[in-house]
Phi, psi and omega in degrees: 000142178294119179300332178295338182267014177232152175232137186265127177296130180286343180274313184239359175071020177275143177284132176227156179301146186299335181272000183293137178273313180242147179299134181291347183256307188248000181063020177290141179293127182263340184199178176286148179276133174239117185279311186227154174281127174273101186300320181295319180293319183295317178302320176290321182290328180298335176272311186281315182207085180307323182303310182290322179302316183286327175300313181296323177297314185291321184282343183295133179285324178252120181274072183279166182070008184293314180294322176297316179291322178295323175293317181292322177290329177295315178295324178293319178292325177300314179297314181301316179292328177293320175297313185297330183282345187307311179297342185258000185294142172255162178301328185259019179295134182212143179203158181265128182293320182291316178294325178294319178296316176302315178304313181290326177298312182289315184289323177295318178299319177294317179300318181288326176297316179299314181295314180295319179296315179294314180302311178299321178297313181295317183300318177299318182296330179278006179061042175250134177287131185206158169246139186293331178291330178287319179300312182299314188289314179298321178294315181297318182289339178292345180273359186302320173303321179289321177298325181301335179300332177300325184260341181257300188278314187301317177299321180292318183296319179294324181288325180280323188251341180054228182293345182272001182302321182245036182253151171246013180208077007267167173289148177304323183291337179281347179269310180225081191297311181300317180291321179300311181293326175297312179296321180296319180295318178300315176301318177299318177301318179295326178290319179297320178298318179298321177299315178299315177301325179298316176301311178298326176296312176297322179297325181295337178279011179075027175269143184291159188304309185293320179295323182294322175296314184291320175300315182294319176296320173304309182298322181284332173297318177299315181296312179300318177300316177302314179294321178297318176295316185290342177301333182295342181286344180266346186270000000 
């Protein structure tokens, strides 16, 4: 067992999982109690100290905001898949926004289930103590920088490119080339930031650095494959 994933009770010297609130033997308090996730505090800590942010998420008894974040990341994946589909679009391409959104809500949830299941399985194989709800939450919260594009970049892109944002006739970059590349670079930085946070999220589960990187790469390969597959719904 990974020694980092256990905490020794100061009262009876019993080893407990690091996420435990009370000692399983003598019921002694092992750490401060956190009832709910403070979203504002977490957003700030993800910038200032991701390690502390993910620890607070793990220690929180109620994993709130999960459904909201899952909805937002589903909508984010919808937009990313739509961008990926642009070079393959036909003039007669047609789809229902409502049914597409339902598809992404369900398929994103399934993709996250697969990622969380595999991550938890690997963590168990590494002999690290973990709870699947903690794995799910830290992974979901690691996508907040990418989700922020919905509120920062997407409105700007819509304002600048309008109906041509998802067009290949003409492409958006042929309308405002420098602006398009600047916004694309900024969007890529948000994705990279989310990936870095993903590594830190896995690391917060007491997984070693190299294993955290490999698990994160596996998870992002699954997500990329999912986005590439999902682009076909727009073609």
